[in-house]
N, C-alpha and C positions, 0 to 999 in steps of 0.2 A: 267675475275677479278674473282679470289680467292674467295671460303668463308672466313671469318673471324670475328672476335668478333663486336660486336654490343656495343656500351655503357651502355647500360643498361646492358646487359648479362653482364661485368665488371664487373661492379659497383651495388652491389645489396644491398635490402632494408637494410640486416642485416649490412654490409659495413657503406653504409651512417651512422647508427645509431649507428656506435661504434666513429663517429666525434666527436670531442669538437669544442667548440669556440674556436678560436684564428685559428682553425687548415687551413694551405693552402694547398688546392689542385691542383695537376695540369694534365688535360687530352690533351693528345698525340693522334692526331688522324686528321686522312686526310677525306675530303667532303664526307658524306655519311655512317658515321659510327654512326648517332643516336646522335649528341648532342645536339640538341636544343629538339629531340623528349624522352631526357634522361630530359630534365630541363623540359618540359611542361608538362611532364607523369609523373615518378619517383618521381621527386624531388616537383613537383606541388602537390602531394598525401601529401608526407612527411608534408610538410609547411602548408597546409590547416587542415593535425590533428591535427599540433599545434598549429593551429592558428600564423602563421607565415606567412612573407613577403618576396618576392625574388626580389632584382635588379638587372635586367638585360643590364650589360653595351655593347653598341656596339661603334662600331669605324666609320660607315658612315650613314646617315641622310639614306639613301637610303634603308641601311640594316634594319634603324632603320623604317621605315614606312613597310616592307616588313615583322615583325615581330608583328611590332605592329597585320596589317592586319592578320596573322595568329592566335593572342592570343584572338580578338575578336570575331574572329570566331569559335575558339573552346572553346569560354564561359572561360577565363584563367585569363582576364585581373584583377579579383579580388584579385589575389595573386601576378601577375608576374608587376613590374611595369620596362619600357624600358628607357633607356637615353641614350647619348652618353659620351664618353673619356669625349669629348669637352666642354660640357657643366658643368660637373667640374672641369675640366683644367682653364676655364673660369671664374666660379666662385672665384677659389685659387688666379689667377690670382691678381684680386681686391680685396684679400686678405681677402674673403669671404668666408665660410665655405658650404659647403653640408652636409645637415642633413640625415645621417645616419639610425641613432638614428629607424625608424619605421622597417626596413631588419635583421632579422637573415641571411638569405644568399646574399653572392656578387656576383654576374658569369660574368666574366669578358671573355665576348667572344670574339676569334679574339685578343689577350692579345696580340701579336705579335707587335700591334698598337704603342706601346711605344717606341719601337726600331725602326720599319721601320718605323712608319712618322717621326721621329725624323728630320731626313736628311731636313726636310724642314718645320716642324712646333719644336721648340724649349722650348715649353710648355710640351711634351708628359710625362715629369717625376713628375708634379705636380701631376695628379690623380691617378697614379702609388703610388703614396708617402702617400698618403690620404687614401686608399685601404689597403695596407697596415697597417696602423696607427689604424685601427680599429681592435683592438685585441679582442673584443668579438663577434665577427662575423666568420663566416665560409665561406672562401673566396675561388673561385673553379674560376683558369684560364681555360679556354680552348681554343686551336688552334693547325692547322696541324704543325703549324712553328713557336713556343713557344720556342725554348731551348734557344735562347742567353736569352730573359726577365727572364724566368727560373733560369739561371748560374746566371745572374745579383742580381735574388733574393736571391740565395742559396750562392752565390762565396761573393758576394758585400756586401750585406744586411747583411749577415751570419743566415739566417732565413729559419729552417726543412719546407720541404714541406713533402705532399702525394703525391706522384706520379704514373697514370698510363697510361699506353700508350697501343697502336694496332699498329701494325707493318703496318707499306706503302706497298702498292702494287697496282703499276701503270701497270702491265701487260695488260691493255685495252688500250695503245696506242701502236697503230697498226703501225705507221713510225715517226719516229723522224729523223727532215730534218731541218739545220742550213743554212741561209744564210746568204753572208758579203753584199752585196751590195739594199739598200732602193727602186729601183726599182721591186726586185724580189717579193715585198708587191704585186703587183699589176698583179703580173703574179700570183699568189694564188687566190686575188679575181677573176680576170675575169674567172679562172680554178671554182671556185665555185660557181658563176652567170649559168653557162654555165650546169652544176652537178644539180642532184636533192639534193643536202645536202645544209644546211646552215652552216655560219663562224662567228665565233667572232675572231676577232684583235684587240690587244691593242697595243695604241700607247702614250709613256711615252709625246710625245706637244700636250695641246689640242688645239692647233691651227693645227698642223701637221693632225691629226684626222680630225677636221673637216674640211681643204684641200683633204683631203684624202674621206671623205665623199659626198661633194660639185662633186666631179670625177664622183662618184656612188651614185647621189642623190637617182636615181630611184629604187636603189636597196636595200639600206639603212637607220639605223638609227644612231645617233649619241645622244654621251651623255659625258659628262664633269660634275665635279663636281660647284657647284652651288656658287660656292665663285670667278670663272672664269667667266671674261666680255662674253667669247664664251657659256655661259649658255642658254639665252637669244633664242637662236638657236637649245635648245633640245625640241623636241614634249613632252611634260610633260602628255602627253593621254598615249602617246607610253610608256611613262617610266610606269605609274602606272600601265599600263595592264601588263606590263613584270614582274612587281613584287606581280602582282595578282594570274595570273596564271602560274610563274615560266616561261618563254616563251616569243621569239621575234618574228614578224610573217615575220616582212623585212627579204631580203638574208644573210645578214650583222648585224651585231650591231660593230659597231665603235666604241672605248670607249680610256678614258685615264685610270689609276688606281685606279679612282672612284671604276670601278667596281670589280678590284682582289679582296676583301674578302668579304665573309659575303652571298653576294648576290646566289642563287642558279637558276640552271635552269634546269629544268626535259624536256630533248628535244632529243628524238633518232634521228633525221635527224641533229641535231648540230653534226657534226665529225670534221671540220676544227677549226683549233686554230693557230692563228699566234699571235708571242708576242714578240716584241721588248718593252723589262723589264729594257733593262741593265744585270750589273751582279751580282743583288741580288737576288740569286737563292728562297733564302724565298719570294719574290714576284714572281718568276716566278713559282710554284708551287701553291701559291692561285691563280695566274692567269686561269690556266687550270683546276684548280679547279672548276669552277664555274660548269663547267661542269658535273651532277649528274650520277652517273654508279649506275644504277637500275636494269639491266638485263644481262645475260651475253652475250648477242648479242651488247651491247652497247659498243661504241668504242670512238678514237679520233684521226688526225692525226694533229702532233704537229710542227711546224715551227717557229722556233725562231733566235731571230736578235745576230748574232754569236759576241761575245768581243773577240777582237783579245790580245795576250801579251802585245803589245805595249799602247793597250788602257789601260791594266790591268795596268799597269806601272804607265803612266799617274794617275789614280786614287788613285796606292797606294803612288804617291807623294805627291798629294791633301790630301790624310789621315793620312800621317807623321806629313803637315805642319798643322793639324787642331790638332793631337795630342799632336805636340808640343806646339801650342798656351793654349790648357788645361792644360799641365802642369804647363805651365809657368804661367797662372793664379792662379793658385793654390800659384806658388810658390811667386809672386808679392806681397808688402806691399804697395807699392806706387800706390797712389789714381787716384794721377794727369794721371800716366803711365797707369792705366786702362782706365779711359773715353776715354783718347786721343786715344788709342788702340784698347780698344772691344766695338767696337758700333754695333747698333744691328745686321746691316746685315753682320757682319765681320764673323761668326762663326757662324753655327744653332744650334751648343751646347750652346751659353755664351745669355742669356738676359735678357732686363731692369724687374726689379719689381720694383713698389714704395715701399716707407717707408716713416714713420714721418718724415724722415731726405731729400726726395725726393729720386734719383734713385740710387739704387746698380743695381753692377750686378752680375747676378748668374748664376752657370755652371748645366748645363743640364748634371747630373750625367749617367743615363742612355746613352744619346747621346753619352758619351765620352767610355764608355765599348760595343756601338755599334760598335765605330770606329774601336777599338782595335780587336774586331772581325773578322769586315770586313778585318782586316790585313793579320788577321793570315789565312782566308778565301781565299785571290788572292795569300798568298806566296803557299799555296797549290794548286792554280791554273798555276801558274807561273812553279813551279817545274814538269808541269805537259809541256813538251817542246812543242810536238804534231804536229810540223810545225804552230807556232805559233798561235795556238786555244786551250791552254787548259784549260779554261772555255768548250770548247765542248767535249773533253773528261770527265770531270770533273761531269760537266750533264748527260752528255752518263752514267759512271758508278754510279751515282746518282740514274738514274730510273733506270738501269739494261736493257736498250733497247739500243741496237747498232744502228748507227747514220750516216746520208751522211751528203755532202755540196753540194747546191745547184749546186755554182758555181766551183764542183771540176774543178782541177790544170787549174782555172785560176788566175792570179797573178797579183798582186797590181800592181800600177803601181808609180817606183820612189817616184816620188811627194805625192802620197797618203801614201806613209811608211815617209816618212819624215813629212809629216801634223802627223799623228798618234801618232811618236814620240815628239811631239811640245803642244798636247792638253792639257792645263791646267796650261799651262806653261805664265808667264808676261814676255813679250816679248819688251825688249826697244829700243832703238834706234838702236844700233848695231844687235841685235837678227832681228828687225823687214827690216834690209835692207839684211839683211842674207837670210830673205823669200824671200823678194821680187826679189831678182836675180835667186834664187831656181824655181819661177814662174816662171819666164822669160818670161815676157807676155808684149810684143809691138805694138807700133803705127805703122802706115804706114809710118812712118818716122824713126823704128826702136828704137824710143827712149821709153830707159822700164821703163813700166806703175807701179806707186806705190798710186792707189788711190783708198782707201777702197772697197769702193762702186762698181769699175772696176772689181778690184780682183775678188770681191764675187759673180760679174755677169757673171766673165769666170769660177769661178767652179761650180756653178749653172746649166751652158750651157752645160757645157763638165761633166756631174752628176757626178761630184767627192764631195761625199755628207759630207763636210767640208766650216763650213761658219767663219768668221772674225772678231771683235766686236771689237772694240774703248776703250778704259776707262783714269781714269785719279786717277795714284794713293796719296791719301789721308793720307796716314799713318804719321804722325811725327816720330813714330822712330820705328824699327825692332824689333821681337818677341824676341830679344837679348838683345833687349836694346840699342846699336848700332842708331845715328841718320842714318836718310832714306835721303841719296843722291838724290832719285829721287823722293822724295816729288811734287806734283805737275805737276809731267811729265807725258804724255800720255805713255800707252800701249796697246800692241795686246798680245787680248789671241785666241787659237782656239776653236772652238768649232764641 
C-alpha cells in the first residue's frame, strides 16, 4: 500500500486556528488515515487549551462502545463526549431538542449514515438538520464515503464547506473476485477454515447470517444489530473482546451490515473478506474497510456478490417509483389522499410526525436526494454492458483492480433470468399465472402446481436463489391519483 498523508499532517494546527465558528468541515479519507487520532490528539489539545468540549457522533452502538473504551483508556473523556445519531434523531422525533450548548466542536463520524441508513430509517434527516442549524459551532464531517451527504449540504442546503481529501488507495487488495451464486459462499468459508487465515463475511439478512453461523458454529461468531430478534444469539462477551482488542479469535466473523463502518479490526491474519451487500458501492467500501492496513505486508482477498444488470434494472424501477412518490407528495394538497396513500411503511422516506393537531406526514429530503444519486449510479453501471455484469466492471474500475468471476462461463438458466427480470414487481392474477406456467412445476398427475409454498420449496431445492412472497394491495388510489382497481387483491413479489 502506497504511503499517503495522514489527517494530522493534512490538517495542521495552523489551519484549525483559522477555522471560524459556523464553519462546516468535511474530511474524505479511508480507514487507517488517522481520523480518530486527529480528534483524540490534535483537536483534543486545542479544545482543552481553549476550555471547550467536543461532541463525537457515531452511527452504531458498537462503534460508540469501542470509542468510549478508547477515550477512557487514553483519559480523553474529560473533553470528548460520544453520542449516537439515533439518540438525537429520537429526541427531535418527539419534538424535544438536543442540548448542543456545551460543545464548540461537533464531530460527525461516518456521516454517510444520513444517506446510507435512510433506506430503512426514515428519520436520518433529523439529526443532520439539527447539526446544520448549530451555526455557532464548528461542525466536522468525517467519512470515506460521505460524498452524497457533502453534495446534499452544498447543493441542496446551499451551504459552503471547507473540504479536505486524502486520495484513496486500494493497492492492498490482492485478489478481487465476484461470485454469482449464494452457494459459492460455502466454498470460500471451507477454504478459510482449512487455511491459517481468518475471514469476515458480510450478509444483508440477519436470518441468513445466523443460519450460516449455525452451519459453521464451531468456527464462527455471529453479530447483528441489537434491535433484531436474533441478537439474543450474539455472544456479547466475544463482541466486547473484539471491540476492546480490535480482533476476533474465531476463524470467521459472520455479520450483518451493523459492522459495516466504524469498527476497526487490526488483524494481520484477517485476509479473506466476503461481501453480499447489494449494489451500494459506499456500503461495500465501508465493509471491507473494517480491516486496518497497518503494514506493507497487510493485504486482503475480496469476494463480492455480483449484481446483474437485470437486478439493477429492477432496483432502478423501484427507485423511480420512490422518486415519483416523493414528487407527488410534494405536489399534493389533498390531506385525505396523503393520509390514505402515504402510510408509514409505504416509503422509507416518508414518516409520521406528531404535532399539536395530530399526525402529519413528513418527507426525508436526505433520502430523496440519496434516491436520485442512486439512480445516477445505477445508470452508470448499466451503461457498462459487460455481459450483464456492469456492477462488477464499475467496482473493478473504482478500485483499480482487475477481477475474475468465480463461476466464469456458467450460464444462468432461462428461469433464473426470467425471475431476475420480475424482482420488485407486483404480480397480480395474470402475471402470477404467467409465472406459474413459466416455472412449469407439475405433480405426478401432470397437474400444474400453483401453491406458493410448493413453488418456493421447488426453487430452494434446486438452488434457485429467489423466493416469492404474497401481499394484499391496500392502496385506495395510485400515485397519479387514479382509483386503484387492484385494491384488496392479492399480488406476489419476487425477492
